[in-house]
TORDOSE-819241 format. One line per 8 residues: number of its first residue (from 1); for each residue y, z, x of C-alpha. Coordinates in steps of 0.25 Angstrom, whole numbers, plus 2048, in hexadecimal, padded with zeros to 3 digits. Example, Ala and Ser with C-alpha at 12.3 -4.5 7.8 and 13.67 -1.06 7.14 Angstrom:
TORDOSE-819241
1) 7EE/81F/831; 7FC/81D/837
//
This chain:
TORDOSE-819241
1) 13E/811/899; 148/81A/892; 156/818/895; 163/81D/88F; 172/81A/88E; 174/82A/891; 172/827/8A0; 17B/81A/8A1
9) 186/81B/8AB; 182/829/8B0; 17D/82E/8BE; 170/835/8C0; 168/839/8CC; 159/839/8CC; 152/842/8D6; 143/83F/8D7
17) 13D/831/8D5; 12F/833/8D0; 12B/82E/8C3; 135/835/8BA; 140/834/8C4; 13F/825/8C6; 13E/823/8B7; 14B/82B/8B5
25) 151/821/8BF; 14C/815/8B7; 151/81B/8AA; 15F/81F/8B0; 161/811/8B6; 15D/80A/8A9; 166/812/8A2; 172/80F/8AA
33) 173/81B/8B3; 177/81C/8C1; 16B/823/8C9; 16A/82A/8D6; 15C/82D/8DA; 154/834/8E5; 146/837/8E9; 142/83D/8F6
41) 137/832/8F7; 13C/824/8FB; 132/81C/8F3; 138/81F/8E5; 146/81D/8EA; 143/80F/8EE; 149/804/8E5; 152/80D/8DE
49) 15F/80A/8E6; 15D/7FB/8E3; 15E/7FF/8D4; 16B/806/8D5; 166/814/8D7; 16D/81C/8E2; 163/823/8EB; 168/831/8EE
57) 163/83F/8EE; 16B/846/8E2; 16B/853/8EA; 173/84C/8F5; 17E/845/8EC; 189/849/8E3; 184/84A/8D5; 191/84B/8CE
65) 192/842/8C2; 183/840/8C1; 17D/841/8B3; 170/848/8B8; 166/84A/8C3; 158/845/8BE; 14E/84C/8C6; 13F/84C/8C6
73) 138/858/8C0; 131/85A/8CD; 13F/85E/8D4; 13F/86D/8D4; 14D/871/8CF; 14C/87F/8D3; 14B/87B/8E2; 151/86D/8E3
81) 15F/86B/8E7; 162/860/8DC; 164/86C/8D2; 16F/872/8DA; 175/864/8DD; 175/860/8CF; 17B/86D/8CA; 186/86C/8D4
89) 18A/85F/8CE; 188/863/8BF; 17D/859/8BD; 171/85C/8B5; 163/85B/8BC; 15A/854/8B2; 14D/84D/8B1; 147/840/8AA
97) 144/848/89D; 153/84B/89C; 156/83C/89E; 14D/839/892; 153/844/88A; 161/83E/88C; 15C/830/889; 156/834/87C
105) 162/82F/874; 15F/821/879; 151/820/874; 14C/81D/866; 14A/828/85D; 13F/831/863; 13A/83F/865; 136/847/871
113) 12B/851/874; 12C/85A/880; 120/862/885; 120/86D/890; 117/878/895; 110/87C/8A1; 103/877/89D; 0FE/86D/892
121) 10B/865/891; 105/857/896; 0F9/858/88C; 102/85C/881; 10C/851/884; 101/846/885; 0FB/84C/878; 108/84B/870
129) 10A/83D/875; 0FC/839/870; 0FE/840/863; 10B/838/860; 106/82B/865; 0F9/82D/85C; 102/82F/850; 109/822/853
137) 116/828/859; 11C/821/865; 11C/82B/871; 11F/82C/880; 11A/837/889; 121/83B/896; 128/846/89D; 11E/84D/8A6
145) 113/844/8A2; 111/835/8A3; 11D/82C/8A6; 12B/830/8A7; 131/830/899; 13D/828/89D; 134/81D/8A2; 12D/81B/895
153) 132/811/88A; 13A/817/87F; 132/81A/873; 135/813/865; 13C/81B/85A; 134/827/856; 12D/829/863; 12A/836/86A
161) 12C/839/879; 122/844/87D; 126/84B/88A; 11E/854/893; 129/85D/89A; 127/866/8A6; 130/871/8A9; 136/869/8B4
169) 139/85E/8AA; 13F/868/8A0; 148/86E/8AB; 14E/860/8AD; 151/85E/89E; 15C/862/896; 15D/85B/889; 14F/857/884
177) 14E/85B/876; 13F/859/872; 13C/857/863; 12F/85F/867; 12D/867/873; 121/870/877; 11E/87B/881; 10F/87D/883
185) 10F/889/88D; 116/88F/899; 10E/894/8A5; 113/896/8B3; 114/889/8BB; 11F/882/8C3; 125/88F/8C6; 12A/88A/8D3
193) 135/883/8CB; 13A/88F/8C3; 13F/89D/8C7; 133/8A3/8BE; 12A/8A1/8B3; 135/8A3/8A9; 13D/898/8AF; 131/88F/8AD
201) 130/893/89F; 13F/891/89C; 13D/883/8A1; 133/880/897; 13B/886/88C; 147/87C/88F; 13F/871/888; 142/879/87B
209) 150/87C/87E; 153/86E/87E; 14D/86B/870; 155/86C/863; 150/878/85B; 14C/86F/850; 141/868/859; 133/86D/85B
217) 12E/876/866; 11F/879/868; 119/884/870; 10C/889/875; 108/897/874; 101/89B/880; 10B/8A2/889; 117/8AB/887
225) 121/8A2/88D; 11E/897/884; 11E/8A1/878; 12C/8A6/87C; 132/899/87C; 12C/895/86F; 131/8A2/869; 13F/89F/86E
233) 13F/891/868; 13A/896/85B; 146/89F/85A; 150/894/85B; 149/888/855; 148/883/847; 13D/888/83F; 12F/882/841
241) 134/87B/84E; 12C/884/858; 11D/882/858; 113/88B/85F; 105/885/861; 0F8/88B/865; 0EE/880/861; 0E6/889/859
249) 0E8/881/84C; 0E2/875/854; 0D6/87C/85A; 0CC/875/850; 0D1/867/854; 0D0/869/863; 0C1/865/865; 0C6/857/861
257) 0CF/856/86C; 0C7/852/879; 0D4/852/882; 0DA/85F/87C; 0D0/86A/87F; 0D3/878/882; 0DD/883/87D; 0E8/87D/885
265) 0E6/86F/87F; 0E6/876/871; 0F4/87B/873; 0F8/86E/879; 0F3/866/86D; 0FA/870/864; 107/86E/86B; 106/85F/86A
273) 102/860/85B; 10E/869/858; 117/85F/860; 112/853/858; 113/85A/84B; 121/85D/84E; 123/84E/850; 11D/84B/842
281) 10E/848/845; 104/84D/83B; 0F8/855/83D; 0EF/848/83A; 0F6/840/845; 0F5/84A/850; 0E7/84F/84C; 0E2/841/84D
289) 0E8/83E/85B; 0E4/84B/862; 0D5/847/864; 0DA/83A/86B; 0E3/841/876; 0DD/83D/883; 0E4/848/88B; 0EA/846/899
297) 0E5/843/8A7; 0E3/84F/8AF; 0E4/859/8A4; 0D7/85D/89E; 0D3/84F/8A0; 0C4/84C/89E; 0C1/842/8A9; 0B2/841/8A8
305) 0A5/847/8A3; 098/846/8AB; 08A/84C/8A7; 091/855/89D; 09C/85A/8A6; 0AA/857/8A2; 0B5/856/8AD; 0C3/85A/8AA
313) 0CF/856/8B2; 0DA/861/8B0; 0E1/85E/8BD; 0EF/860/8B6; 0EC/86F/8B5; 0F4/873/8C1; 0F5/882/8BE; 0EC/88C/8B8
321) 0F3/88D/8AB; 0F0/87E/8A9; 0E1/880/8AD; 0DF/88C/8A5; 0DE/884/897; 0D5/87A/89D; 0CB/884/8A1; 0CD/88A/893
329) 0C9/87D/88D; 0BA/87E/891; 0B4/88B/88D; 0A6/88F/88F; 09B/889/886; 08D/88E/881; 092/89C/883; 096/89E/891
337) 094/890/898; 0A0/88E/8A0; 0A4/87F/8A1; 0B0/87D/8AA; 0AE/879/8B9; 0BC/87B/8BD; 0C2/874/8C9; 0CF/87C/8CD
345) 0D9/87C/8D8; 0E4/875/8E0; 0F1/879/8E4; 0F3/886/8DC; 100/88A/8D5; 0FC/899/8D5; 0F2/8A3/8DA; 0EA/8A5/8CE
353) 0E2/89F/8C2; 0E6/8AA/8B8; 0E9/8A0/8AD; 0DB/89A/8AE; 0D4/8A8/8AE; 0D2/8A8/89F; 0C9/89C/8A0; 0C1/89F/8AD
361) 0B5/8A2/8A3; 0B4/893/8A0; 0B2/88F/8AE; 0A4/88C/8B3; 0A9/88B/8C2; 0B6/888/8C9; 0B7/87E/8D5; 0C4/881/8DD
369) 0CB/877/8E5; 0D8/875/8ED; 0E2/87F/8F2; 0DF/889/8E7; 0D0/888/8E9; 0CE/895/8F1; 0D7/89E/8E8; 0D2/898/8DB
377) 0C4/89B/8E0; 0C7/8A9/8E2; 0CD/8AB/8D4; 0C2/8A4/8CD; 0B5/8A9/8D5; 0B4/8B6/8CD; 0B4/8AE/8C0; 0AB/8A1/8C2
385) 0A4/89A/8CD; 0AD/893/8D7; 0AB/887/8E0; 0B6/886/8EB; 0B6/877/8EB; 0C3/874/8F2; 0C3/865/8EE; 0C2/85F/8E0
393) 0B7/856/8E3; 0AE/861/8E8; 0B2/869/8DB; 0AE/85E/8D2; 0A1/85C/8D9; 09D/86B/8D8; 0A2/86C/8CA; 099/860/8C6
401) 08D/867/8CD; 08F/874/8C5; 093/86F/8B7; 08A/86E/8AB; 08B/864/89F; 096/869/896; 09E/86F/8A2; 0AC/86A/8A6
409) 0B1/867/8B4; 0C0/869/8B4; 0CA/867/8BE; 0D5/870/8BA; 0DC/875/8C7; 0E6/87F/8C3; 0EE/87A/8CF; 0F7/86F/8D4
417) 0F0/864/8DB; 0F9/862/8E7; 0EF/868/8F1; 0E5/85C/8F0; 0EC/852/8E6; 0F9/84B/8E4; 0FA/851/8D6; 0F1/855/8CA
425) 0EF/847/8C6; 0E9/843/8D3; 0E0/850/8D2; 0DB/84C/8C5; 0D9/83E/8C8; 0D1/842/8D4; 0C9/84B/8CB; 0C6/840/8C2
433) 0C1/837/8CD; 0B8/841/8D4; 0B2/844/8C6; 0AF/836/8C4; 0A9/835/8D2; 0A1/842/8D2; 09B/83F/8C4; 098/830/8C8
441) 08B/82A/8CD; 090/82B/8DB; 094/83A/8DA; 08B/83E/8E6; 092/834/8EF; 0A0/83A/8EC; 0A4/842/8F8; 0AD/84F/8F5
//
């Protein structure tokens, strides 16, 4: 794990003992800090007291003299009393990414990449990691993806830490100076945590406020909020340090990237290329590595092909803005043959599919499921055939019956999963398992 003498002898409180919280406890203990920890669940608290951890809710104790309160990104600072309690004691509320930032001086010489955006940040983070490793540069991937960064072994000299950063994580970070940082896009999401959309955008912009002005900043070009942040950064940075990317210069190469299809992935790839070029990779290095990128589970993941029909698991698309580019990745062929059989629905984050509307012409039929099913069926019926399937198994079966060779059956729900599944990963795993069963030799015996 990553440890640092920066924490030795200091007192920290840790609120929330899921993966990142427990890892923060381990780092602090190994670094010689005094730790007070709490979680509303008893299970993650078990065993900590025997290791010298004080078990107490930081909201209920005197925080005077603490160096910081480390909270999980899932804690809503705009509603949780910990924010007021820490402020009253003059103690910063931070996250595990801030601990990493404070520990950097203890690590061998390295660089850090930070990637944020409403959509596409997981794919871009994994792609940057892949391009670096393909070029022989040691790299670790963490933050909002994979293992907590503090729990991973420190890199040797010359390595690069590649961090996916949500707005929640950025809110809990004060001193992360990334050698290269990227903002892909900003669309309305997580607005329950912010006063308004402008507040959400301001959270994303803080990633760049923490950077030195001679470090590199990469921006997508698809929305006015991202463009405004890029313009501001260009006004204050050294010449050539702001990179605006569209992907148009890479369009001719995209057919060779099986896991990076669609206009959204073109911009993701362009952002990744701009980042690694800022770190010193050559065109020859990144161009050779792009075709071998395998993509991420649950994000435009090709899970099967049966009788000429491709099955795509895009369960990570939990809002319409994330689903829209997936629909855009498969336009009609042979003139006007629509190919997409779209499984859509779940727990809705809004009352419309407006951001998907430009791509309705790519959809052969929609199969609505979950809580959003009735409303989405009303929206989509004027534009395409709609089956009110309700359950995923029935939706897949109906799509298989309707699909022609060359078509795509795609789960891209545009909704959260919590009406029927634990999380988007469980939803995507269920889709994969059902596809395997419904395309197998015993498909007729599968009960939906």
